[in-house]
N, C-alpha and C positions, 0 to 999 in steps of 0.2 A: 646476552648471547646472540650471536649473529644467526639469522634465520633466512631461508630462501622463501620469499613471499611473492605471491601473485596479487597484483593490485588491479582491481576493476576501475577503470577511469571512464568518465562520461563526457568530459569537456567542461564540467562544472567546477566551481571553486572548492567544494567539499572534498571530492575525490582527489583533486589536485593537491590540496594541503595534506591529505592523508599520505599521498605518494611522497611528497617532499619530507614529511616528518620521518617516515620509515627510512628514506635514503639518508637523512641526516643522522639517524641512529645507527647507521652502519650496516643495515641489512642488505642482503642480495635481492634486489627488487627487479621484477619484470612487470611492465604495464600491459594490460589487456583491454582492448576495446571490443565490446560485443556489438556486432552489427545485426540488427534485427530486421525481419522480413517486411514489417509494416512500413518502415521508412521508405522503401522502394515501391511496394505494392500500392499504397494509397497516397503517395506524395502529391498527386494531382489535386487532392482535396485540401491540402494545406497551402502554405505560402509558395511562391514561385521558387523553382530550384529544388535541389535535393536537401531536405532538412537536416540530414546527417553530415553534410559536407562541412558546415560551420563547426560542429562539435569536433569532428575529426581533425580539422585544421588546428584547433586549440590543443587537442591531445598531442598532436605531432610536435607542436612548438614547445609544449611543457616537457615532453620526454627528451627532446633534443637539448633543451636548456639544462635539464638535470642529468643528462647523459645516462638515461635509462632505456633499455631496449623495449620496443613496442611490438606487440602482436595484435593483429586484427582478426577476430574470429567470427565467422558467420553463425548465427543462431536462429536463422529464419524459420527453419522447419520446427525446431524445438519450441519457439514462441507460439507458432501456430498450434502445435500439438497440445501444449500444456497450459497456455495462458489465454490465447485468443478464442479457441473453441469453447473453453470453460466460460469465458465472459459472454460470448454470444448465446450459449445454451442457457445460462442463468437469466439473462435479460429476456430471452424468449419465453422462459417459464414464469416471468413476472417477479423474479427475485432481484436482489441488489448485490451484485458481485463486488469483490475487491481484487482486481488484477494484480496490484502491487504486491500483495501478500503471496499470491501464487508465483509471481515473478521471482521473489526472493527464495522461495522454497524449491521451485522446480528448475529455475534457470541459474541464478547467481550462485546458489549453494547446492544445486542439483546437477544439471547438465554440465556446468562449468567445472565443478569439483571432479566429476567423472572424467572430464576431458584432460585435466592436468595429470602430469606424471607424478609419481609418489614422492619425488624429491621436494616438492613444494609443501612446506609445513602448514602454511596459512593462506587463506584468501582474505584480502583486505578490501574494504569498501569505505565510502565516505558517509556511512550512516551515523546518526547521532544516537549511540547506544554503547553499552559497555559489557564486556564478558568477564565474569569473575569465576575463577576456579577454586573450588574447595573440596578436598578429599576425593579427587578424581571425578567430581561432578561439576559441570559448567553451568553457570547461572547467567541470566540476562538482566542487567541492571539499567535503569533509566539514566539518560544523560542529564546533567545539571540544568540544561536549557529546556525547561518544560514545554515551551512552545515548539521547539525544533525536535524534541525527543521522537525517535522513530521505532521504539520498541514495538509499537502496535503492528508495524509492517513485518516484524521479524518473529512474531509470536507463534508461527506455525512451523518453525524449524524443528528438526529432531536434535537430540542430544549429540549425535554424531556430527551433524552439520555445525552445531554451535561450537563444538570442540575445535573446528577448523577455522572459525570466523574470527576476524580481527578488525576492530573499529578504532583506528588511530586518533580520530578526532572526538570520540565519544565522551571524553572528560572535559570537553571545551564547550563554550557557548558560541553562538553564531558570530557575535562581534569579535571574539578572540580569533576565530577562524579567518575572518576578514582581515584582521591585523596581520596574521601570519602570511596571508596571500600578498599583502603589501610588502612585508619584510622579504619574502622570497622573490618578489618582483616578477611573479608569473604572468603569462600573457593574458590570462582571464581574470586578473585580480579585481577588475571592476565589473565583471559580468554579472548580470542579475540572475537570481535563482530561477530554475525552471519550475513550472507549475503543471499540475495535472497528472495523468496516469503515465507510468513509465514508458509503455510501448507506443503511445500516441504522439509523443513529441508536441508539436504545435497544432496537431489536428484536434478539432473539436469532437467531443465524445458523441454528440448527436449526429455529426456527419459520419462517424464510424458506424453507429447503429443503423443509420439510414442506408449505408452502402450494403450491409449484410441482411437487414430485415425489411428494408423498404418502408413504405407508408401504407397504413390500413386505417381509413377513417372509422371512427366509432363514437359512441355517445359519451358526453360528459354529463354526469348526473349529480344533483345535489343529494348528499348522503341522507339527510334527515327527512326530506320531502319526496324524493323520487322525481323531482322536476328536472326536465332536460335543460341544460345550460348552454350547450353548444356541441361542436364536433372537434374531436382530437385527431391526430394523425397516426396514432398507434399507441397502445398502452405501454409499449416498451420505452417510450420517450418520457415516462413519468415515474417518479419514485415516491414511496410513502413518506409523508412529511414535507414534501416539496411545496414551495409557495410561488416560485418563479415559473414563468413559461406557460401559464394557463391561458393568458390573454383575456380573462374574464374581468368585467368591471364590477364595482361594488364590493371589492374584497377587503382584506386579503383572503384568498381562497387557498385551502391546503388539500393536497391529495391524501385521502384517508383510507382508500381501498381500491383494489383492481380486480375485475372479473376477467381473467385471461381467456376463458372459453368464449365469452360473449363480446370481448374487446370493449369493455365498459370501464371508465375511470370515474371514481366517486370523489366528489369534492365537498368541503365543508368550510363555513366561515366561523364555526364555533369549535375549532379544533382543540383549543385549550380550555374548554369548559370543564368545570370540576367533575362532571359525571363521566368524562372520558378518561378512565384510569388506564395508564399504560406503564405498569411497573413490574410485570411478570412475563417471562418468556422461557422457552426451552431452547437448549443448544444441543447440537449433535456434532459428530466428528471432532470430539475434544482432543486437543493435543497439549500434553504437559511437557514443557521444555526439559525438565530434569528427568523425565521418564517415569515419574511417580505423581499420581494425583495428589492435590493438596489436602492436608489433614484439617486445615482451618476452614470454617464455613463462612466466617465474616471476612470479606475481602473488599477490594475495590474493582470496578470494571469500567473499561472504555468501550463505548458502542461504535465510535468512529475515531479517526486520528485527530489529535488535538490534546489540549491540556485538561479538558473537562472529564471528570470521573464521577461515578456514582458509588456510594457505599452499597454493598449488596450482601445477600445471603445466598450461598451456593449449596445446592442439594444435589449430590452425586447419586446416580442410579447404577445398578449392576450392569446394565447393557451399554455403559459408556456415555450415555446422554446425561444431561443435568438440567435442573430447573433453577432459574435465577430470579430472585426477588429484589428489586431495587428499593432503596430507602426513599426515593423520590421518583416522580414520573419522568419518562423520556418520551417525547412526542415524535421521535424519528425512528422508532423500532420497525425494522423491515426484515422479512425473511431473506436469508442469504448473506446478511451482514455478519462480520466477525465480531464477537464479544471477546475482549481481551482482559484477562484477570491479573490483578496485582496484589502483592502483599508488601505494603509500604513502597519502597523504590524498586522492588524486584518484580519483573514480569514473569508470571507463572506459566502462561500459555493461553490458548484460546479455543473457542468453539464457534460453530456456525449457527446462527439463529434459525430455528425451524419455522 
């Protein structure tokens, strides 16, 4: 059945192939490019020139080739209000944010959905994920490509948002998408995948942090002995479990704790020793995609994007929080991270680690 669909395009291969597949299926398709504030605001920190111009040039060529109308929509204020302020506040509090999850919830399937007129039935993106409808409930299913699967980043959507979401390449693997790009002979068929956080583009995360929080020298302390190891430039540059960037010799050294009040970062060389058990944590702000909390207690959980999952026990509490016990240790648990829960190939939702 022919549908009127808004397709969010970025200039990358994934959203391009999604657009072409929908066009080939006979849908009434309009492409939208979201222009975000940071690309202008901090472009001087990245490579020379405006980092969005290359993306937009690909988008225009793709839309012209497919004879698809293109709208360019400014979302600078919304990115600042919903994504960037959250990221800065979390980092300043010593937590580990995930801007991409907020970007999907608040911008792509929040602000953008509100912007569209009601005639658009769906919003399509190039995410590797699948939406399955059963008895008026929409479920989020993993993509067959377990490395590219992006259900982690979509785990905080509401049922209403999920009902409007469409992922045309979600049933494909990355090599299959690349083959289709060659078949369609699109302008970006050989373009490499972008890396990093959605709103930063080619900008380095530490440069972004430095711009807003600056530098504040503090002590680097060995966790077990209290010995001073050196000076860091601000606790916000360090993440729990991180081993790169300390500059310390005789390692590897891992970040094990941060004192945000005293601006102290604690390091250890015995991060993986058996006595350091890291298998239990609490989550808050739980979001269940179906609108209903899971009845099963034995689930799987992802602590970060990627194919690695833990078997876990989920204990729900009446106040909406939950306690999670992993079957094995995870050395990278940090407050602010999203824990995303799965029942086999279905993503159930997520909570934020306290």
